[in-house]
C-alpha positions in Angstrom: 40.5 -17.7 33.2 40.9 -13.9 34.2 43.5 -14.7 36.7 45.8 -16.0 33.4 45.2 -12.5 31.4 45.7 -11.0 34.9 49.2 -12.5 35.3 49.9 -12.2 32.1 49.8 -8.0 31.9 51.2 -8.3 35.3 54.4 -9.1 33.3 54.5 -6.6 30.7 56.5 -3.2 31.4 54.6 -0.3 31.5 54.6 1.0 28.1 53.2 -2.4 27.1 50.4 -2.0 29.7 49.6 1.9 28.5 50.0 0.7 24.6 47.1 -1.6 25.1 45.4 0.5 26.7 45.1 2.3 24.1 44.4 -0.4 21.2 41.3 -0.9 23.3 40.1 1.6 24.2 40.0 2.4 20.4 38.3 -0.5 19.2 36.2 0.4 21.9 35.3 3.2 20.4 35.5 2.6 16.7 32.5 -0.3 18.0 30.7 2.9 19.5 30.8 4.3 16.6 29.9 1.8 13.7 27.7 1.0 16.2 26.0 4.9 15.9 26.8 4.8 12.0 24.3 1.8 11.2 21.7 3.3 13.4 21.9 6.2 11.9 21.7 4.8 8.5 19.3 3.1 9.4 17.3 5.6 11.0 17.2 7.5 8.0 16.1 4.8 5.7 13.3 4.5 8.4 12.8 8.8 7.8 12.6 7.9 4.0 10.3 5.2 3.8 7.6 7.0 6.2 7.6 10.1 4.1 6.9 7.9 0.9 4.3 6.7 3.0 2.8 10.1 4.0 3.2 10.8 0.1 1.6 8.1 -0.3 -1.1 8.4 2.5 -1.7 11.8 1.0 -2.1 10.9 -2.2 -4.9 8.5 -1.6 -6.9 10.6 1.4 -7.2 13.6 -1.6 -9.0 10.3 -3.6 -10.8 9.8 -1.0 -12.2 12.8 -0.7 -12.8 13.3 -4.6 -14.7 10.3 -4.1 -16.6 11.4 -0.7 -17.4 14.4 -2.7 -19.9 12.4 -4.3 -20.3 12.9 -8.5 -23.8 11.5 -9.0 -24.1 8.6 -11.1 -25.1 8.6 -14.2 -29.5 7.3 -14.7 -30.1 4.0 -15.7 -31.7 5.0 -18.8 -30.6 2.3 -20.9 -30.9 -1.0 -20.1 -27.4 -1.9 -20.1 -26.9 -3.9 -17.4 -24.6 -3.0 -14.6 -21.9 -5.8 -14.9 -21.6 -4.9 -18.9 -20.8 -1.6 -18.1 -18.5 -2.2 -15.3 -16.7 -4.6 -17.6 -16.6 -1.8 -20.9 -15.2 0.7 -18.1 -12.8 -2.1 -17.1 -10.8 -2.8 -20.5 -11.3 0.7 -21.2 -8.5 2.1 -18.5 -6.8 -1.6 -17.0 -7.6 -4.2 -20.3 -8.4 -7.7 -19.1 -5.6 -8.8 -18.2 -5.6 -7.4 -14.8 -9.4 -8.7 -14.0 -9.3 -11.6 -11.6 -12.3 -11.6 -11.3 -15.9 -10.1 -12.2 -18.7 -11.0 -9.9 -22.7 -10.5 -11.0 -25.0 -10.1 -7.9 -28.5 -8.1 -6.9 -29.6 -6.6 -3.9 -33.1 -6.4 -2.3 -35.9 -4.3 -4.0 -37.8 -1.6 -2.5 -40.0 1.5 -2.7 -39.9 0.1 -6.5 -35.9 -0.5 -6.9 -33.6 -3.1 -7.7 -30.1 -2.6 -6.8 -27.7 -4.4 -9.3 -23.9 -5.1 -7.6 -20.7 -6.2 -9.5 -18.5 -7.3 -7.8 -14.7 -6.9 -9.3 -11.2 -8.1 -8.7 -7.5 -6.5 -10.1 -4.6 -8.0 -9.8 -1.1 -6.3 -10.4 -2.7 -3.3 -11.0 -1.1 0.4 -10.4 -2.4 2.7 -8.2 -3.1 5.4 -11.4 -4.6 2.6 -13.6 -7.3 2.3 -10.0 -8.0 6.0 -9.4 -8.8 5.7 -13.2 -11.0 2.6 -12.7 -12.8 4.3 -10.3 -12.9 7.5 -12.2 -15.1 5.5 -15.0 -16.6 3.2 -13.0 -18.3 6.5 -11.0 -19.6 7.7 -14.3 -21.8 4.1 -14.4 -22.9 3.3 -10.8 -21.7 3.7 -7.4 -18.4 2.7 -5.4 -19.9 1.2 -2.6 -16.5 -0.4 -1.3 -13.0 -0.2 -2.1 -10.2 -2.5 -0.4 -6.6 -1.9 -2.2 -3.2 -4.4 -0.9 -0.2 -3.4 -1.7 1.4 -6.0 -3.7 4.2 -8.0 -1.9 6.3 -8.0 -4.7 5.9 -4.8 -6.2 4.7 -2.1 -3.9 3.6 0.2 -6.4 1.8 -2.3 -7.8 -1.7 -3.0 -6.5 -4.9 -5.9 -5.8 -7.8 -4.1 -5.7 -11.6 -4.8 -5.1 -14.0 -2.8 -5.9 -17.5 -3.4 -5.5 -19.9 -1.1 -7.4 -23.4 -1.1 -7.0 -27.0 1.3 -9.3 -30.5 1.5 -8.9 -33.1 0.0 -10.9 -36.7 1.0 -11.0 -37.8 -2.4 -10.2 -39.8 -4.9 -13.0 
């Protein structure tokens, strides 16, 4: 195959060979330029994504610092069960439609106290709604676990699992 190409080029005049060399060099330069521009655009898009993730992470870290600062949970002076308090706060902040599950549990009793726990799973909630819910729940009990996963179709929406606990005098 290369013998035929070499023979074909040998049959061309010097001027034609020069023009073919210039055309081939131009094609190579054009291809390299397009490749460099494509890589540049991809890097710019990745930089924008990283910056967005960093902003989101900074927001989540600020919220985590607020939670870690430890607002004391209110005293369980009334006899309302934790489940009712959690459901009321959730209905008020995110609405009943976003509740995927609401599961009560009780922890071990020790030193005259019993632990009430409620696991709450939300679907399709915005970050602001989850933060508002965490704030509302912190006034009723102590948030012991939080799991956030971005919704696969909409990165502004989250699947959230929140577990809260409260100590009561054992009866």
